[in-house]
PDB file of N, CA, C and O in Angstrom:
ATOM      1  N   MET A   1       0.854  -1.176   0.000  1.00  0.00           N
ATOM      2  CA  MET A   1       0.000   0.000   0.000  1.00  0.00           C
ATOM      3  C   MET A   1       0.896   1.235   0.000  1.00  0.00           C
ATOM      4  O   MET A   1       1.789   1.368   0.837  1.00  0.00           O
ATOM      5  N   ILE A   2       0.649   2.121  -0.936  1.00  0.00           N
ATOM      6  CA  ILE A   2       1.428   3.351  -1.046  1.00  0.00           C
ATOM      7  C   ILE A   2       0.567   4.500  -0.555  1.00  0.00           C
ATOM      8  O   ILE A   2      -0.527   4.730  -1.069  1.00  0.00           O
ATOM      9  N   ILE A   3       1.056   5.212   0.428  1.00  0.00           N
ATOM     10  CA  ILE A   3       0.357   6.382   0.951  1.00  0.00           C
ATOM     11  C   ILE A   3       1.187   7.613   0.609  1.00  0.00           C
ATOM     12  O   ILE A   3       2.415   7.582   0.681  1.00  0.00           O
ATOM     13  N   ALA A   4       0.518   8.684   0.242  1.00  0.00           N
ATOM     14  CA  ALA A   4       1.196   9.917  -0.153  1.00  0.00           C
ATOM     15  C   ALA A   4       1.990  10.488   1.014  1.00  0.00           C
ATOM     16  O   ALA A   4       1.668  10.228   2.174  1.00  0.00           O
ATOM     17  N   PRO A   5       3.031  11.266   0.710  1.00  0.00           N
ATOM     18  CA  PRO A   5       3.780  11.929   1.786  1.00  0.00           C
ATOM     19  C   PRO A   5       2.879  12.846   2.604  1.00  0.00           C
ATOM     20  O   PRO A   5       1.898  13.397   2.104  1.00  0.00           O
ATOM     21  N   GLU A   6       3.234  12.991   3.851  1.00  0.00           N
ATOM     22  CA  GLU A   6       2.394  13.755   4.771  1.00  0.00           C
ATOM     23  C   GLU A   6       2.265  15.222   4.372  1.00  0.00           C
ATOM     24  O   GLU A   6       1.214  15.824   4.593  1.00  0.00           O
ATOM     25  N   TYR A   7       3.298  15.802   3.796  1.00  0.00           N
ATOM     26  CA  TYR A   7       3.215  17.223   3.450  1.00  0.00           C
ATOM     27  C   TYR A   7       2.215  17.476   2.327  1.00  0.00           C
ATOM     28  O   TYR A   7       1.610  18.546   2.277  1.00  0.00           O
ATOM     29  N   ILE A   8       2.030  16.513   1.425  1.00  0.00           N
ATOM     30  CA  ILE A   8       1.036  16.681   0.365  1.00  0.00           C
ATOM     31  C   ILE A   8      -0.367  16.637   0.958  1.00  0.00           C
ATOM     32  O   ILE A   8      -1.210  17.467   0.619  1.00  0.00           O
ATOM     33  N   ILE A   9      -0.617  15.686   1.829  1.00  0.00           N
ATOM     34  CA  ILE A   9      -1.931  15.593   2.472  1.00  0.00           C
ATOM     35  C   ILE A   9      -2.187  16.823   3.330  1.00  0.00           C
ATOM     36  O   ILE A   9      -3.304  17.341   3.345  1.00  0.00           O
ATOM     37  N   PHE A  10      -1.173  17.299   4.044  1.00  0.00           N
ATOM     38  CA  PHE A  10      -1.327  18.509   4.853  1.00  0.00           C
ATOM     39  C   PHE A  10      -1.665  19.718   3.993  1.00  0.00           C
ATOM     40  O   PHE A  10      -2.508  20.533   4.368  1.00  0.00           O
ATOM     41  N   THR A  11      -1.006  19.838   2.832  1.00  0.00           N
ATOM     42  CA  THR A  11      -1.292  20.942   1.920  1.00  0.00           C
ATOM     43  C   THR A  11      -2.725  20.870   1.396  1.00  0.00           C
ATOM     44  O   THR A  11      -3.415  21.887   1.329  1.00  0.00           O
ATOM     45  N   LEU A  12      -3.167  19.686   1.029  1.00  0.00           N
ATOM     46  CA  LEU A  12      -4.538  19.529   0.536  1.00  0.00           C
ATOM     47  C   LEU A  12      -5.563  19.832   1.629  1.00  0.00           C
ATOM     48  O   LEU A  12      -6.586  20.461   1.360  1.00  0.00           O
ATOM     49  N   LEU A  13      -5.298  19.393   2.851  1.00  0.00           N
ATOM     50  CA  LEU A  13      -6.223  19.693   3.951  1.00  0.00           C
ATOM     51  C   LEU A  13      -6.246  21.186   4.266  1.00  0.00           C
ATOM     52  O   LEU A  13      -7.288  21.721   4.644  1.00  0.00           O
ATOM     53  N   THR A  14      -5.112  21.861   4.114  1.00  0.00           N
ATOM     54  CA  THR A  14      -5.081  23.311   4.294  1.00  0.00           C
ATOM     55  C   THR A  14      -5.923  24.003   3.220  1.00  0.00           C
ATOM     56  O   THR A  14      -6.639  24.961   3.514  1.00  0.00           O
ATOM     57  N   LEU A  15      -5.838  23.521   1.981  1.00  0.00           N
ATOM     58  CA  LEU A  15      -6.682  24.067   0.916  1.00  0.00           C
ATOM     59  C   LEU A  15      -8.165  23.857   1.214  1.00  0.00           C
ATOM     60  O   LEU A  15      -8.986  24.720   0.906  1.00  0.00           O
ATOM     61  N   LEU A  16      -8.512  22.721   1.808  1.00  0.00           N
ATOM     62  CA  LEU A  16      -9.907  22.465   2.170  1.00  0.00           C
ATOM     63  C   LEU A  16     -10.393  23.467   3.215  1.00  0.00           C
ATOM     64  O   LEU A  16     -11.505  23.985   3.112  1.00  0.00           O
ATOM     65  N   ILE A  17      -9.574  23.737   4.206  1.00  0.00           N
ATOM     66  CA  ILE A  17      -9.947  24.699   5.252  1.00  0.00           C
ATOM     67  C   ILE A  17     -10.099  26.099   4.655  1.00  0.00           C
ATOM     68  O   ILE A  17     -11.034  26.820   5.004  1.00  0.00           O
ATOM     69  N   LEU A  18      -9.191  26.487   3.761  1.00  0.00           N
ATOM     70  CA  LEU A  18      -9.294  27.794   3.116  1.00  0.00           C
ATOM     71  C   LEU A  18     -10.551  27.892   2.256  1.00  0.00           C
ATOM     72  O   LEU A  18     -11.186  28.945   2.210  1.00  0.00           O
ATOM     73  N   ALA A  19     -10.914  26.810   1.578  1.00  0.00           N
ATOM     74  CA  ALA A  19     -12.131  26.825   0.756  1.00  0.00           C
ATOM     75  C   ALA A  19     -13.374  26.966   1.625  1.00  0.00           C
ATOM     76  O   ALA A  19     -14.306  27.682   1.260  1.00  0.00           O
ATOM     77  N   ILE A  20     -13.399  26.299   2.756  1.00  0.00           N
ATOM     78  CA  ILE A  20     -14.539  26.415   3.669  1.00  0.00           C
ATOM     79  C   ILE A  20     -14.663  27.842   4.174  1.00  0.00           C
ATOM     80  O   ILE A  20     -15.765  28.388   4.227  1.00  0.00           O
ATOM     81  N   MET A  21     -13.548  28.451   4.546  1.00  0.00           N
ATOM     82  CA  MET A  21     -13.594  29.829   5.044  1.00  0.00           C
ATOM     83  C   MET A  21     -13.977  30.792   3.925  1.00  0.00           C
ATOM     84  O   MET A  21     -14.651  31.789   4.187  1.00  0.00           O
ATOM     85  N   ALA A  22     -13.569  30.522   2.689  1.00  0.00           N
ATOM     86  CA  ALA A  22     -13.891  31.403   1.565  1.00  0.00           C
ATOM     87  C   ALA A  22     -15.382  31.406   1.272  1.00  0.00           C
ATOM     88  O   ALA A  22     -15.922  32.425   0.841  1.00  0.00           O
ATOM     89  N   ILE A  23     -16.057  30.287   1.495  1.00  0.00           N
ATOM     90  CA  ILE A  23     -17.500  30.229   1.243  1.00  0.00           C
ATOM     91  C   ILE A  23     -18.238  31.210   2.150  1.00  0.00           C
ATOM     92  O   ILE A  23     -19.238  31.797   1.736  1.00  0.00           O
ATOM     93  N   PHE A  24     -17.766  31.395   3.366  1.00  0.00           N
ATOM     94  CA  PHE A  24     -18.432  32.303   4.299  1.00  0.00           C
ATOM     95  C   PHE A  24     -18.092  33.766   4.035  1.00  0.00           C
ATOM     96  O   PHE A  24     -18.798  34.652   4.517  1.00  0.00           O
ATOM     97  N   VAL A  25     -17.034  34.039   3.287  1.00  0.00           N
ATOM     98  CA  VAL A  25     -16.601  35.415   3.040  1.00  0.00           C
ATOM     99  C   VAL A  25     -17.344  36.038   1.868  1.00  0.00           C
ATOM    100  O   VAL A  25     -17.699  37.216   1.924  1.00  0.00           O
ATOM    101  N   PHE A  26     -17.585  35.281   0.815  1.00  0.00           N
ATOM    102  CA  PHE A  26     -18.159  35.822  -0.408  1.00  0.00           C
ATOM    103  C   PHE A  26     -19.671  35.965  -0.309  1.00  0.00           C
ATOM    104  O   PHE A  26     -20.336  35.187   0.374  1.00  0.00           O
ATOM    105  N   ASP A  27     -20.215  36.983  -1.010  1.00  0.00           N
ATOM    106  CA  ASP A  27     -21.657  37.187  -1.081  1.00  0.00           C
ATOM    107  C   ASP A  27     -22.243  36.706  -2.403  1.00  0.00           C
ATOM    108  O   ASP A  27     -23.461  36.570  -2.524  1.00  0.00           O
ATOM    109  N   ASP A  28     -21.412  36.453  -3.376  1.00  0.00           N
ATOM    110  CA  ASP A  28     -21.859  36.034  -4.696  1.00  0.00           C
ATOM    111  C   ASP A  28     -22.129  34.528  -4.697  1.00  0.00           C
ATOM    112  O   ASP A  28     -21.230  33.735  -4.416  1.00  0.00           O
ATOM    113  N   LEU A  29     -23.362  34.136  -5.011  1.00  0.00           N
ATOM    114  CA  LEU A  29     -23.729  32.724  -4.975  1.00  0.00           C
ATOM    115  C   LEU A  29     -22.986  31.896  -6.022  1.00  0.00           C
ATOM    116  O   LEU A  29     -22.641  30.741  -5.772  1.00  0.00           O
ATOM    117  N   LEU A  30     -22.742  32.480  -7.186  1.00  0.00           N
ATOM    118  CA  LEU A  30     -22.017  31.753  -8.223  1.00  0.00           C
ATOM    119  C   LEU A  30     -20.592  31.459  -7.780  1.00  0.00           C
ATOM    120  O   LEU A  30     -20.081  30.363  -8.010  1.00  0.00           O
ATOM    121  N   LEU A  31     -19.957  32.422  -7.151  1.00  0.00           N
ATOM    122  CA  LEU A  31     -18.603  32.217  -6.643  1.00  0.00           C
ATOM    123  C   LEU A  31     -18.579  31.153  -5.551  1.00  0.00           C
ATOM    124  O   LEU A  31     -17.637  30.365  -5.470  1.00  0.00           O
ATOM    125  N   MET A  32     -19.605  31.130  -4.716  1.00  0.00           N
ATOM    126  CA  MET A  32     -19.705  30.096  -3.686  1.00  0.00           C
ATOM    127  C   MET A  32     -19.829  28.710  -4.306  1.00  0.00           C
ATOM    128  O   MET A  32     -19.215  27.757  -3.824  1.00  0.00           O
ATOM    129  N   ALA A  33     -20.610  28.590  -5.362  1.00  0.00           N
ATOM    130  CA  ALA A  33     -20.774  27.302  -6.034  1.00  0.00           C
ATOM    131  C   ALA A  33     -19.466  26.847  -6.679  1.00  0.00           C
ATOM    132  O   ALA A  33     -19.148  25.657  -6.669  1.00  0.00           O
ATOM    133  N   ILE A  34     -18.718  27.778  -7.232  1.00  0.00           N
ATOM    134  CA  ILE A  34     -17.431  27.442  -7.838  1.00  0.00           C
ATOM    135  C   ILE A  34     -16.434  26.999  -6.769  1.00  0.00           C
ATOM    136  O   ILE A  34     -15.694  26.036  -6.969  1.00  0.00           O
ATOM    137  N   VAL A  35     -16.415  27.693  -5.646  1.00  0.00           N
ATOM    138  CA  VAL A  35     -15.526  27.305  -4.547  1.00  0.00           C
ATOM    139  C   VAL A  35     -15.917  25.924  -4.015  1.00  0.00           C
ATOM    140  O   VAL A  35     -15.052  25.113  -3.683  1.00  0.00           O
ATOM    141  N   TYR A  36     -17.224  25.662  -3.937  1.00  0.00           N
ATOM    142  CA  TYR A  36     -17.681  24.333  -3.507  1.00  0.00           C
ATOM    143  C   TYR A  36     -17.198  23.250  -4.473  1.00  0.00           C
ATOM    144  O   TYR A  36     -16.789  22.172  -4.041  1.00  0.00           O
ATOM    145  N   GLY A  37     -17.243  23.530  -5.768  1.00  0.00           N
ATOM    146  CA  GLY A  37     -16.737  22.571  -6.742  1.00  0.00           C
ATOM    147  C   GLY A  37     -15.251  22.315  -6.573  1.00  0.00           C
ATOM    148  O   GLY A  37     -14.791  21.178  -6.672  1.00  0.00           O
ATOM    149  N   GLY A  38     -14.497  23.390  -6.316  1.00  0.00           N
ATOM    150  CA  GLY A  38     -13.063  23.232  -6.051  1.00  0.00           C
ATOM    151  C   GLY A  38     -12.798  22.440  -4.783  1.00  0.00           C
ATOM    152  O   GLY A  38     -11.875  21.627  -4.730  1.00  0.00           O
ATOM    153  N   TYR A  39     -13.616  22.682  -3.756  1.00  0.00           N
ATOM    154  CA  TYR A  39     -13.513  21.933  -2.508  1.00  0.00           C
ATOM    155  C   TYR A  39     -13.714  20.442  -2.769  1.00  0.00           C
ATOM    156  O   TYR A  39     -12.975  19.609  -2.245  1.00  0.00           O
ATOM    157  N   SER A  40     -14.698  20.119  -3.567  1.00  0.00           N
ATOM    158  CA  SER A  40     -14.988  18.713  -3.836  1.00  0.00           C
ATOM    159  C   SER A  40     -13.881  18.046  -4.643  1.00  0.00           C
ATOM    160  O   SER A  40     -13.566  16.877  -4.422  1.00  0.00           O
ATOM    161  N   VAL A  41     -13.295  18.783  -5.572  1.00  0.00           N
ATOM    162  CA  VAL A  41     -12.185  18.224  -6.352  1.00  0.00           C
ATOM    163  C   VAL A  41     -10.983  17.947  -5.444  1.00  0.00           C
ATOM    164  O   VAL A  41     -10.355  16.893  -5.543  1.00  0.00           O
ATOM    165  N   VAL A  42     -10.669  18.895  -4.564  1.00  0.00           N
ATOM    166  CA  VAL A  42      -9.552  18.685  -3.632  1.00  0.00           C
ATOM    167  C   VAL A  42      -9.857  17.513  -2.700  1.00  0.00           C
ATOM    168  O   VAL A  42      -8.966  16.726  -2.382  1.00  0.00           O
ATOM    169  N   MET A  43     -11.105  17.396  -2.265  1.00  0.00           N
ATOM    170  CA  MET A  43     -11.475  16.280  -1.396  1.00  0.00           C
ATOM    171  C   MET A  43     -11.336  14.943  -2.127  1.00  0.00           C
ATOM    172  O   MET A  43     -10.947  13.944  -1.523  1.00  0.00           O
ATOM    173  N   ALA A  44     -11.650  14.922  -3.413  1.00  0.00           N
ATOM    174  CA  ALA A  44     -11.446  13.702  -4.204  1.00  0.00           C
ATOM    175  C   ALA A  44      -9.958  13.351  -4.274  1.00  0.00           C
ATOM    176  O   ALA A  44      -9.595  12.177  -4.203  1.00  0.00           O
ATOM    177  N   PHE A  45      -9.094  14.364  -4.413  1.00  0.00           N
ATOM    178  CA  PHE A  45      -7.648  14.108  -4.389  1.00  0.00           C
ATOM    179  C   PHE A  45      -7.200  13.561  -3.044  1.00  0.00           C
ATOM    180  O   PHE A  45      -6.341  12.682  -2.983  1.00  0.00           O
ATOM    181  N   VAL A  46      -7.777  14.076  -1.967  1.00  0.00           N
ATOM    182  CA  VAL A  46      -7.417  13.573  -0.635  1.00  0.00           C
ATOM    183  C   VAL A  46      -7.794  12.106  -0.513  1.00  0.00           C
ATOM    184  O   VAL A  46      -7.006  11.301  -0.018  1.00  0.00           O
ATOM    185  N   TRP A  47      -8.995  11.753  -0.961  1.00  0.00           N
ATOM    186  CA  TRP A  47      -9.405  10.344  -0.901  1.00  0.00           C
ATOM    187  C   TRP A  47      -8.469   9.480  -1.739  1.00  0.00           C
ATOM    188  O   TRP A  47      -8.130   8.366  -1.341  1.00  0.00           O
ATOM    189  N   GLN A  48      -8.053   9.988  -2.894  1.00  0.00           N
ATOM    190  CA  GLN A  48      -7.144   9.220  -3.740  1.00  0.00           C
ATOM    191  C   GLN A  48      -5.789   9.036  -3.059  1.00  0.00           C
ATOM    192  O   GLN A  48      -5.199   7.957  -3.123  1.00  0.00           O
ATOM    193  N   MET A  49      -5.295  10.092  -2.404  1.00  0.00           N
ATOM    194  CA  MET A  49      -4.012   9.998  -1.707  1.00  0.00           C
ATOM    195  C   MET A  49      -4.076   9.025  -0.523  1.00  0.00           C
ATOM    196  O   MET A  49      -3.060   8.449  -0.134  1.00  0.00           O
ATOM    197  N   LEU A  50      -5.251   8.849   0.036  1.00  0.00           N
ATOM    198  CA  LEU A  50      -5.428   7.921   1.153  1.00  0.00           C
ATOM    199  C   LEU A  50      -5.786   6.510   0.682  1.00  0.00           C
ATOM    200  O   LEU A  50      -6.240   5.679   1.469  1.00  0.00           O
ATOM    201  N   ASN A  51      -5.572   6.249  -0.618  1.00  0.00           N
ATOM    202  CA  ASN A  51      -5.810   4.942  -1.229  1.00  0.00           C
ATOM    203  C   ASN A  51      -7.252   4.475  -1.091  1.00  0.00           C
ATOM    204  O   ASN A  51      -7.514   3.327  -0.733  1.00  0.00           O
ATOM    205  N   ALA A  52      -8.177   5.371  -1.379  1.00  0.00           N
ATOM    206  CA  ALA A  52      -9.592   5.033  -1.418  1.00  0.00           C
ATOM    207  C   ALA A  52     -10.160   5.495  -2.762  1.00  0.00           C
ATOM    208  O   ALA A  52     -10.924   6.459  -2.808  1.00  0.00           O
ATOM    209  N   PRO A  53      -9.793   4.815  -3.859  1.00  0.00           N
ATOM    210  CA  PRO A  53     -10.212   5.295  -5.178  1.00  0.00           C
ATOM    211  C   PRO A  53     -11.714   5.220  -5.401  1.00  0.00           C
ATOM    212  O   PRO A  53     -12.262   6.037  -6.141  1.00  0.00           O
ATOM    213  N   ASP A  54     -12.394   4.263  -4.781  1.00  0.00           N
ATOM    214  CA  ASP A  54     -13.841   4.176  -4.970  1.00  0.00           C
ATOM    215  C   ASP A  54     -14.551   5.385  -4.365  1.00  0.00           C
ATOM    216  O   ASP A  54     -15.500   5.904  -4.953  1.00  0.00           O
ATOM    217  N   ILE A  55     -14.104   5.827  -3.212  1.00  0.00           N
ATOM    218  CA  ILE A  55     -14.690   7.012  -2.580  1.00  0.00           C
ATOM    219  C   ILE A  55     -14.316   8.268  -3.368  1.00  0.00           C
ATOM    220  O   ILE A  55     -15.121   9.192  -3.483  1.00  0.00           O
ATOM    221  N   ALA A  56     -13.095   8.304  -3.912  1.00  0.00           N
ATOM    222  CA  ALA A  56     -12.661   9.461  -4.705  1.00  0.00           C
ATOM    223  C   ALA A  56     -13.505   9.611  -5.971  1.00  0.00           C
ATOM    224  O   ALA A  56     -13.883  10.724  -6.337  1.00  0.00           O
ATOM    225  N   ILE A  57     -13.801   8.498  -6.636  1.00  0.00           N
ATOM    226  CA  ILE A  57     -14.627   8.555  -7.840  1.00  0.00           C
ATOM    227  C   ILE A  57     -16.038   8.999  -7.498  1.00  0.00           C
ATOM    228  O   ILE A  57     -16.632   9.797  -8.223  1.00  0.00           O
ATOM    229  N   THR A  58     -16.581   8.487  -6.396  1.00  0.00           N
ATOM    230  CA  THR A  58     -17.915   8.883  -5.972  1.00  0.00           C
ATOM    231  C   THR A  58     -17.962  10.364  -5.618  1.00  0.00           C
ATOM    232  O   THR A  58     -18.903  11.065  -5.991  1.00  0.00           O
ATOM    233  N   GLU A  59     -16.952  10.839  -4.902  1.00  0.00           N
ATOM    234  CA  GLU A  59     -16.878  12.263  -4.532  1.00  0.00           C
ATOM    235  C   GLU A  59     -16.829  13.143  -5.771  1.00  0.00           C
ATOM    236  O   GLU A  59     -17.517  14.162  -5.840  1.00  0.00           O
ATOM    237  N   ALA A  60     -16.025  12.756  -6.744  1.00  0.00           N
ATOM    238  CA  ALA A  60     -15.905  13.549  -7.962  1.00  0.00           C
ATOM    239  C   ALA A  60     -17.220  13.556  -8.745  1.00  0.00           C
ATOM    240  O   ALA A  60     -17.623  14.600  -9.258  1.00  0.00           O
ATOM    241  N   ALA A  61     -17.891  12.413  -8.841  1.00  0.00           N
ATOM    242  CA  ALA A  61     -19.143  12.343  -9.591  1.00  0.00           C
ATOM    243  C   ALA A  61     -20.245  13.162  -8.925  1.00  0.00           C
ATOM    244  O   ALA A  61     -20.969  13.896  -9.597  1.00  0.00           O
ATOM    245  N   VAL A  62     -20.370  13.037  -7.619  1.00  0.00           N
ATOM    246  CA  VAL A  62     -21.388  13.796  -6.893  1.00  0.00           C
ATOM    247  C   VAL A  62     -21.074  15.286  -6.951  1.00  0.00           C
ATOM    248  O   VAL A  62     -21.987  16.103  -7.074  1.00  0.00           O
ATOM    249  N   ALA A  63     -19.808  15.646  -6.867  1.00  0.00           N
ATOM    250  CA  ALA A  63     -19.410  17.057  -6.916  1.00  0.00           C
ATOM    251  C   ALA A  63     -19.749  17.678  -8.260  1.00  0.00           C
ATOM    252  O   ALA A  63     -20.254  18.800  -8.315  1.00  0.00           O
ATOM    253  N   ILE A  64     -19.480  16.965  -9.342  1.00  0.00           N
ATOM    254  CA  ILE A  64     -19.795  17.497 -10.668  1.00  0.00           C
ATOM    255  C   ILE A  64     -21.294  17.676 -10.828  1.00  0.00           C
ATOM    256  O   ILE A  64     -21.753  18.709 -11.316  1.00  0.00           O
ATOM    257  N   GLY A  65     -22.060  16.670 -10.417  1.00  0.00           N
ATOM    258  CA  GLY A  65     -23.509  16.757 -10.539  1.00  0.00           C
ATOM    259  C   GLY A  65     -24.111  17.869  -9.707  1.00  0.00           C
ATOM    260  O   GLY A  65     -24.949  18.629 -10.193  1.00  0.00           O
ATOM    261  N   SER A  66     -23.693  17.970  -8.460  1.00  0.00           N
ATOM    262  CA  SER A  66     -24.260  19.008  -7.593  1.00  0.00           C
ATOM    263  C   SER A  66     -23.793  20.402  -8.005  1.00  0.00           C
ATOM    264  O   SER A  66     -24.555  21.362  -7.890  1.00  0.00           O
ATOM    265  N   SER A  67     -22.560  20.532  -8.480  1.00  0.00           N
ATOM    266  CA  SER A  67     -22.081  21.839  -8.929  1.00  0.00           C
ATOM    267  C   SER A  67     -22.848  22.314 -10.163  1.00  0.00           C
ATOM    268  O   SER A  67     -23.220  23.484 -10.251  1.00  0.00           O
ATOM    269  N   VAL A  68     -23.081  21.420 -11.104  1.00  0.00           N
ATOM    270  CA  VAL A  68     -23.848  21.782 -12.299  1.00  0.00           C
ATOM    271  C   VAL A  68     -25.269  22.165 -11.901  1.00  0.00           C
ATOM    272  O   VAL A  68     -25.817  23.137 -12.421  1.00  0.00           O
ATOM    273  N   LEU A  69     -25.863  21.418 -10.993  1.00  0.00           N
ATOM    274  CA  LEU A  69     -27.223  21.727 -10.544  1.00  0.00           C
ATOM    275  C   LEU A  69     -27.274  23.085  -9.839  1.00  0.00           C
ATOM    276  O   LEU A  69     -28.182  23.879 -10.084  1.00  0.00           O
ATOM    277  N   MET A  70     -26.303  23.350  -8.967  1.00  0.00           N
ATOM    278  CA  MET A  70     -26.279  24.637  -8.265  1.00  0.00           C
ATOM    279  C   MET A  70     -26.073  25.804  -9.229  1.00  0.00           C
ATOM    280  O   MET A  70     -26.737  26.833  -9.105  1.00  0.00           O
ATOM    281  N   ILE A  71     -25.168  25.652 -10.178  1.00  0.00           N
ATOM    282  CA  ILE A  71     -24.918  26.732 -11.133  1.00  0.00           C
ATOM    283  C   ILE A  71     -26.147  26.972 -12.004  1.00  0.00           C
ATOM    284  O   ILE A  71     -26.443  28.117 -12.343  1.00  0.00           O
ATOM    285  N   THR A  72     -26.866  25.916 -12.369  1.00  0.00           N
ATOM    286  CA  THR A  72     -28.099  26.072 -13.145  1.00  0.00           C
ATOM    287  C   THR A  72     -29.152  26.835 -12.355  1.00  0.00           C
ATOM    288  O   THR A  72     -29.798  27.737 -12.888  1.00  0.00           O
ATOM    289  N   VAL A  73     -29.327  26.479 -11.097  1.00  0.00           N
ATOM    290  CA  VAL A  73     -30.319  27.169 -10.261  1.00  0.00           C
ATOM    291  C   VAL A  73     -29.919  28.627 -10.043  1.00  0.00           C
ATOM    292  O   VAL A  73     -30.772  29.513 -10.086  1.00  0.00           O
ATOM    293  N   ILE A  74     -28.643  28.881  -9.811  1.00  0.00           N
ATOM    294  CA  ILE A  74     -28.172  30.248  -9.594  1.00  0.00           C
ATOM    295  C   ILE A  74     -28.368  31.094 -10.852  1.00  0.00           C
ATOM    296  O   ILE A  74     -28.704  32.275 -10.762  1.00  0.00           O
ATOM    297  N   SER A  75     -28.158  30.493 -12.018  1.00  0.00           N
ATOM    298  CA  SER A  75     -28.348  31.266 -13.254  1.00  0.00           C
ATOM    299  C   SER A  75     -29.815  31.641 -13.462  1.00  0.00           C
ATOM    300  O   SER A  75     -30.110  32.650 -14.101  1.00  0.00           O
ATOM    301  N   ARG A  76     -30.721  30.848 -12.934  1.00  0.00           N
ATOM    302  CA  ARG A  76     -32.152  31.169 -13.058  1.00  0.00           C
ATOM    303  C   ARG A  76     -32.622  32.150 -11.992  1.00  0.00           C
ATOM    304  O   ARG A  76     -33.477  32.994 -12.262  1.00  0.00           O
ATOM    305  N   LEU A  77     -32.077  32.049 -10.792  1.00  0.00           N
ATOM    306  CA  LEU A  77     -32.551  32.869  -9.676  1.00  0.00           C
ATOM    307  C   LEU A  77     -31.806  34.191  -9.506  1.00  0.00           C
ATOM    308  O   LEU A  77     -32.388  35.171  -9.040  1.00  0.00           O
ATOM    309  N   GLY A  78     -30.557  34.230  -9.869  1.00  0.00           N
ATOM    310  CA  GLY A  78     -29.748  35.428  -9.687  1.00  0.00           C
ATOM    311  C   GLY A  78     -28.553  35.138  -8.798  1.00  0.00           C
ATOM    312  O   GLY A  78     -28.545  34.182  -8.022  1.00  0.00           O
ATOM    313  N   ARG A  79     -27.547  35.985  -8.929  1.00  0.00           N
ATOM    314  CA  ARG A  79     -26.278  35.722  -8.242  1.00  0.00           C
ATOM    315  C   ARG A  79     -26.220  36.258  -6.829  1.00  0.00           C
ATOM    316  O   ARG A  79     -25.407  35.788  -6.034  1.00  0.00           O
ATOM    317  N   ARG A  80     -27.046  37.217  -6.491  1.00  0.00           N
ATOM    318  CA  ARG A  80     -26.987  37.836  -5.160  1.00  0.00           C
ATOM    319  C   ARG A  80     -28.167  37.402  -4.306  1.00  0.00           C
ATOM    320  O   ARG A  80     -29.305  37.407  -4.775  1.00  0.00           O
ATOM    321  N   PRO A  81     -27.908  37.027  -3.056  1.00  0.00           N
ATOM    322  CA  PRO A  81     -29.038  36.702  -2.166  1.00  0.00           C
ATOM    323  C   PRO A  81     -29.796  37.977  -1.812  1.00  0.00           C
ATOM    324  O   PRO A  81     -29.209  39.058  -1.753  1.00  0.00           O
ATOM    325  N   GLU A  82     -31.080  37.849  -1.581  1.00  0.00           N
ATOM    326  CA  GLU A  82     -31.897  39.033  -1.288  1.00  0.00           C
ATOM    327  C   GLU A  82     -31.987  39.287   0.193  1.00  0.00           C
ATOM    328  O   GLU A  82     -32.637  40.244   0.616  1.00  0.00           O
TER     329      GLU A  82
END
């Protein structure tokens, strides 16, 4: 079993924390959806680095589907919350 070096996993987890904090900072819903998509992609990489490819594939598939759905809804409703 090959596990990624600790500094790579630490860097990815730091990116996850920054993405979570960025969602609370922005007011633009489209930007929040894009950050969520980036969060999910990084999380899929983390699962892959931890040798869980089945969970990584599931995370990536669900992330793509939910991101497309969120962006579609935001394009219909508007980018700013009321």
